C-alpha positions, 0 to 999 in steps of 0.5 A: 501539492507535491503528493498530488503531482507524484501520484499523477505521475504514476497515472501517466502524466508527465511532471509538467502536465501534473504541475500545470493541472494542479496549478489550474486546480489551485487557481483558474481561469489562467492564461498559458503564461500565468500557468507557466509562472504559477507552476514553474514550467519553462514558457517554451514548453507550456503550450505543448503541455496545454495541448497534451492536457487538452487531448487528455480532456483534462483542461479546456480553453475559454475565450475572454475579450482579450486573451485565451484562458484555461480551466481544469476539469474538476477532481471528482470528474477527472477521477470518474473519467479516469476510472472508467477509461482504465476499466475500459482498457483493462477489459480490452487487455484482458480479452486480448491476453486470454489466449496467452494464459499459462499456469503460475509457476509457484516456485519463484519469488517476486522482489519488490522495492517500492512501498506503494508497489508492496501495498498494492500487492497487499491490497490485491491479496486481501481482495481475492482472499476467500478463507483466511487472512493472517497479517503482521502490521504497524498502524500505517500499513493497517490504515492503508489496508483497512477498507479492503480488510472490511470488504474481505470480512464482509465475504466471510474471510477469517482475519487474524492480525498481530498489530505492533503498538496500540490501536482502536481499530477492531476487525477480526481478531487483533493481538497487540504486540508491544513495540519495545524490545523487539528486533524491529525496534533494534534495527529501526524498521517495520516489518510486514507479513501477509498470508492469505488462504495458506496460498501466497505470502508477502513479507516486507521490511520498511523504514523511512528511506527504503522498502524491500519485500518478497512475494511468493506462492512457493509452498515452503516460503508460504508455510514458513511465513504462516507458521511464524505468524501463527507462533506469534499469535500463540505466544501473545494468547499465552501472554494475555492469559498467563502474563504475571506467572511468566513474568515471575518465571522469566523476568519483568521483560521476559529476559529468560524467554527471549534469550534463546541462546541460553537454556539455563535461563528457561 
């Protein structure tokens, strides 16, 4: 319920409107008093909230013998109506803004401080990719992007993924990276890197409390992000092929390999 309320808030609902609508989905029909009681909305605010929801065509009233009751629009119909409204509004906005189009300044970086905003940016990058997609990800983030990745694959984009931990998902070329003994394990964070068409890059750091990410089309930024991913994949391909010999030379946990500050360990 809390998740539904927070997501409705991102669609423009006030907290009270989201609570009233979800309370009605849970149980209906209800009087205004019952909606307030079930949702925790102050009774002094409930009629204003109901009026706004009626204006949104999200709930409607029905009349019983003794009182006025309210019922909600079904979730499926709500989603369909909202999608059509947003698409219509976006088309109008797109037409209105055409006269303001300017070239993209590829030198700047865009800072992102929200997990959802980072994933929305990642979805857009994947959806608009035409040639190549390079991705470093963990299970949670892969599950958020998998449908869009399948769509990109159907459009003949080449996909290579460095995946931290085991996965049964099969899409493009997946290279499994061990979770232990990594900089992410040491710092208690998850990394996320996405490069599409060698044109734009998104790099993020995720933990349970906060997400930080940077997106850019800056040529140096994109080149370094792509180079990092490519070299990670090169190493994983080498480990696949020569693992026993590498352990013999560098140690069971590749101690001699990861110790980059001591050439004698090579």
